[in-house]
C-alpha positions as protocol buffer text, in pm:
chain_id: "A"
residue {
  index: 1
  type: UNK
  ca { x: -4076 y: -5336 z: -15969 }
}
residue {
  index: 2
  type: UNK
  ca { x: -4012 y: -5604 z: -16225 }
}
residue {
  index: 3
  type: UNK
  ca { x: -3972 y: -5610 z: -16599 }
}
residue {
  index: 4
  type: UNK
  ca { x: -4249 y: -5415 z: -16781 }
}
residue {
  index: 5
  type: UNK
  ca { x: -4395 y: -5728 z: -16943 }
}
residue {
  index: 6
  type: UNK
  ca { x: -4418 y: -5907 z: -16606 }
}
residue {
  index: 7
  type: UNK
  ca { x: -4571 y: -5600 z: -16440 }
}
residue {
  index: 8
  type: UNK
  ca { x: -4839 y: -5579 z: -16712 }
}
residue {
  index: 9
  type: UNK
  ca { x: -4924 y: -5946 z: -16658 }
}
residue {
  index: 10
  type: UNK
  ca { x: -4952 y: -5893 z: -16283 }
}
residue {
  index: 11
  type: UNK
  ca { x: -5172 y: -5585 z: -16328 }
}
residue {
  index: 12
  type: UNK
  ca { x: -5396 y: -5774 z: -16570 }
}
residue {
  index: 13
  type: UNK
  ca { x: -5427 y: -6060 z: -16320 }
}
residue {
  index: 14
  type: UNK
  ca { x: -5522 y: -5816 z: -16042 }
}
residue {
  index: 15
  type: UNK
  ca { x: -5775 y: -5642 z: -16267 }
}
residue {
  index: 16
  type: UNK
  ca { x: -5950 y: -5976 z: -16326 }
}
residue {
  index: 17
  type: UNK
  ca { x: -5933 y: -6078 z: -15960 }
}
residue {
  index: 18
  type: UNK
  ca { x: -6232 y: -6085 z: -15730 }
}
residue {
  index: 19
  type: UNK
  ca { x: -6190 y: -5952 z: -15376 }
}
residue {
  index: 20
  type: UNK
  ca { x: -6393 y: -6148 z: -15122 }
}
residue {
  index: 21
  type: UNK
  ca { x: -6428 y: -6014 z: -14770 }
}
residue {
  index: 22
  type: UNK
  ca { x: -6416 y: -6241 z: -14468 }
}
residue {
  index: 23
  type: UNK
  ca { x: -6773 y: -6333 z: -14386 }
}
residue {
  index: 24
  type: UNK
  ca { x: -6897 y: -6525 z: -14084 }
}
residue {
  index: 25
  type: UNK
  ca { x: -6956 y: -6842 z: -14291 }
}
residue {
  index: 26
  type: UNK
  ca { x: -6595 y: -6832 z: -14414 }
}
residue {
  index: 27
  type: UNK
  ca { x: -6460 y: -6775 z: -14063 }
}
residue {
  index: 28
  type: UNK
  ca { x: -6661 y: -7061 z: -13914 }
}
residue {
  index: 29
  type: UNK
  ca { x: -6559 y: -7296 z: -14195 }
}
residue {
  index: 30
  type: UNK
  ca { x: -6193 y: -7191 z: -14153 }
}
residue {
  index: 31
  type: UNK
  ca { x: -6210 y: -7280 z: -13783 }
}
residue {
  index: 32
  type: UNK
  ca { x: -6341 y: -7627 z: -13871 }
}
residue {
  index: 33
  type: UNK
  ca { x: -6080 y: -7681 z: -14142 }
}
residue {
  index: 34
  type: UNK
  ca { x: -5795 y: -7565 z: -13919 }
}
residue {
  index: 35
  type: UNK
  ca { x: -5909 y: -7795 z: -13639 }
}
residue {
  index: 36
  type: UNK
  ca { x: -5990 y: -8099 z: -13854 }
}
residue {
  index: 37
  type: UNK
  ca { x: -5704 y: -8087 z: -14105 }
}
residue {
  index: 38
  type: UNK
  ca { x: -5435 y: -7892 z: -13919 }
}
residue {
  index: 39
  type: UNK
  ca { x: -5391 y: -7635 z: -14195 }
}
residue {
  index: 40
  type: UNK
  ca { x: -5215 y: -7308 z: -14122 }
}
residue {
  index: 41
  type: UNK
  ca { x: -5459 y: -7022 z: -14069 }
}
residue {
  index: 42
  type: UNK
  ca { x: -5401 y: -6854 z: -14410 }
}
residue {
  index: 43
  type: UNK
  ca { x: -5451 y: -7187 z: -14591 }
}
residue {
  index: 44
  type: UNK
  ca { x: -5764 y: -7261 z: -14385 }
}
residue {
  index: 45
  type: UNK
  ca { x: -5908 y: -6921 z: -14480 }
}
residue {
  index: 46
  type: UNK
  ca { x: -5829 y: -6980 z: -14847 }
}
residue {
  index: 47
  type: UNK
  ca { x: -5983 y: -7328 z: -14839 }
}
residue {
  index: 48
  type: UNK
  ca { x: -6293 y: -7216 z: -14651 }
}
residue {
  index: 49
  type: UNK
  ca { x: -6346 y: -6923 z: -14888 }
}
residue {
  index: 50
  type: UNK
  ca { x: -6328 y: -7158 z: -15185 }
}
residue {
  index: 51
  type: UNK
  ca { x: -6573 y: -7401 z: -15026 }
}
residue {
  index: 52
  type: UNK
  ca { x: -6823 y: -7137 z: -14915 }
}
residue {
  index: 53
  type: UNK
  ca { x: -6826 y: -6963 z: -15255 }
}
residue {
  index: 54
  type: UNK
  ca { x: -6779 y: -7279 z: -15465 }
}
residue {
  index: 55
  type: UNK
  ca { x: -6445 y: -7164 z: -15611 }
}
residue {
  index: 56
  type: UNK
  ca { x: -6129 y: -7342 z: -15723 }
}
residue {
  index: 57
  type: UNK
  ca { x: -5804 y: -7278 z: -15536 }
}
residue {
  index: 58
  type: UNK
  ca { x: -5520 y: -7208 z: -15780 }
}
residue {
  index: 59
  type: UNK
  ca { x: -5192 y: -7294 z: -15608 }
}
residue {
  index: 60
  type: UNK
  ca { x: -4869 y: -7487 z: -15643 }
}
residue {
  index: 61
  type: UNK
  ca { x: -4912 y: -7595 z: -15278 }
}
residue {
  index: 62
  type: UNK
  ca { x: -5161 y: -7874 z: -15347 }
}
residue {
  index: 63
  type: UNK
  ca { x: -5031 y: -8105 z: -15072 }
}
residue {
  index: 64
  type: UNK
  ca { x: -5191 y: -7900 z: -14794 }
}
residue {
  index: 65
  type: UNK
  ca { x: -5518 y: -7849 z: -14979 }
}
residue {
  index: 66
  type: UNK
  ca { x: -5577 y: -8202 z: -15108 }
}
residue {
  index: 67
  type: UNK
  ca { x: -5667 y: -8330 z: -14763 }
}
residue {
  index: 68
  type: UNK
  ca { x: -5975 y: -8103 z: -14746 }
}
residue {
  index: 69
  type: UNK
  ca { x: -6278 y: -8295 z: -14879 }
}
residue {
  index: 70
  type: UNK
  ca { x: -6487 y: -8121 z: -15143 }
}
residue {
  index: 71
  type: UNK
  ca { x: -6219 y: -7864 z: -15218 }
}
residue {
  index: 72
  type: UNK
  ca { x: -6142 y: -7805 z: -15584 }
}
residue {
  index: 73
  type: UNK
  ca { x: -5785 y: -7701 z: -15660 }
}
residue {
  index: 74
  type: UNK
  ca { x: -5560 y: -7651 z: -15960 }
}
residue {
  index: 75
  type: UNK
  ca { x: -5183 y: -7634 z: -15988 }
}
residue {
  index: 76
  type: UNK
  ca { x: -5119 y: -7370 z: -16258 }
}
residue {
  index: 77
  type: UNK
  ca { x: -4792 y: -7544 z: -16348 }
}
residue {
  index: 78
  type: UNK
  ca { x: -4988 y: -7853 z: -16451 }
}
residue {
  index: 79
  type: UNK
  ca { x: -5188 y: -7656 z: -16710 }
}
residue {
  index: 80
  type: UNK
  ca { x: -5053 y: -7691 z: -17060 }
}
C-alpha cells in the first residue's frame, strides 16, 4: 500500500491496461528473439508480444530492447 494518490494512479493505469494472453505466435517469436538477441525470457516475451500485436513497449530499460529490429519502444521518462 502506498499513498492514496499513488494508489489511484496505479489503479487507473491498470484499468486502462490490456491483458494479452500468450499465443503461439508470441511464443515462437519470443524463442527467435531470445536466440538471436540474447534477451532474458521476460524481455523476449514482452518484445515478441509488441511485435506480434504491433504495440509500443513502454520501459526505462531501452538498452535491451533497442537491439530488436522493428520494435517500437518509449522511455516514459523521456516524455515531457
